[in-house]
N, C-alpha and C positions, 0 to 999 in steps of 0.2 A: 503494498498501501506507502505508494504516495504519500512524503509531508502538508501538511498544510499549516499555512501561517496565516493569523490570526492578527495581527497589528491594533492595540487598542488606545483612543486617542478622547480625551472629552471633549466635549462642545459647549457650547452654551444656550442652543436654540435646537433640539432635532431636527424641527419641520424647517429651518433653515440651514440647515449643513446638508439632508437630504437635496431639496429645491437647486442648491450649488450645485452639489453634483450627481446627478441628474440632469444640469442641464450642460454640464462634461460629458455626458455620456454614459453612468456610472449604471448601473441597477443592484435593485436591493434584494436580498431573500427574505422576503418576510416570514420564513418561519423564525428566526432571530432579530424580531424586530417587534417592537411595543411603546408604548409613549416613552419608554426611559434608554432604550437602546435601538441602532440599527446595523443592522449585517452588508456593508457594500462589497459586491463583488468585483474584484480587479482581474480574477482569472480561474480559471478552475480551481487552483491550491491557494490562492491567496485571494482574502476578505481584511476589511479594517473595518474593526468593531467602532462606529460613531455611539460615545455615552454621556448621555448629560452627566456634570459634573460632580454631582451628586449623585449617581449609582458609578462613577469610577471610582471615586473616593472608597466606593467596599471592597476594592480591590487591593488598594494599598494604603498603609499607616505612613507612608507620603505626605507632603504637603503637593498639590497641580503644580505644576508651573505655567506660567500666565505666557503663553505660545507668544504673543504679540510683543514681549521685552525679555524673553527667555527661549533659548531654543535645547527642546531635552533630546528631539531626533528628527532627521532629515527623512523622508521617504522620498525615493528615487524608483520609478518606473522607466521600462522601457519600452518605445514604441516604435513603428515597423519603418518610419521615414523625417528624416529634415523636416517635412511640410507637418504630419500629426506632431511636432515637438512643439510649432510655432501656433498650431490652427488650437491645441488644447491650452497653452498658454494664454490663448484667444481669449478663447470660451470665457478660462477660470476671469480672469482682466474683467468680459463682459458682466459676468455674473455676479461681482463685488468683491472679487478677490482683488488681490496687489502681483505685482511683481516684485522683483528683490532685488535682481543684479540685471545685467544686459547678458544675452546669446551668448554661450560659449564652446567658439569652434576651433576645435583639435584634429580637423581633417577626419579620421579615424573614428572620432564621437564630439557630437554636438549635442548641446544640451541648454537650455532655459527651465525657468521654474517659477512657482508664486507660492501666492503667502495663500491661505484658506479660510474663511471666515473670522475662525478663530485665532488664526497667526500662523497653525504650521505650517514649516515650509514642504512644500514637492517640489522635488526634481525631477525636467524630462529628462530622459534620454535618446540617441537615435545611435547607437553600433552599429560600424558597418561589417559584414560578414566576416571572419576571421575573425576579428579584431583583437577576438580574446585566445591565448595558448589557450586549448583545451586539452595540454596533455595530463 
């Protein structure tokens, strides 16, 4: 069985977060969704759990970072083309997110990113086929 990854992120408003990420083209698994949490499907084995801050606090004894002023995690997703990088970042900005840097072109890899409504940073990258040594 392939491993699955569930990244958990605290959000201030579940409904606004769902609207934001739906605008970017993501879908949600209703089996893991209620008024305190939702499961955003990224890929077959990759999921983002968006949890209200109150729900998130039940999973950790530590304080929740204010992602608008501190960074605890960077979420990085790969896409199939440079154009898709720009498209996804553009959709995020149009839906109320913000960019935090300029696009980065390293020849074999191109990336840009955005901050979601709660300030979490999402890096979107395209990497040329064969750019990663599979040894």
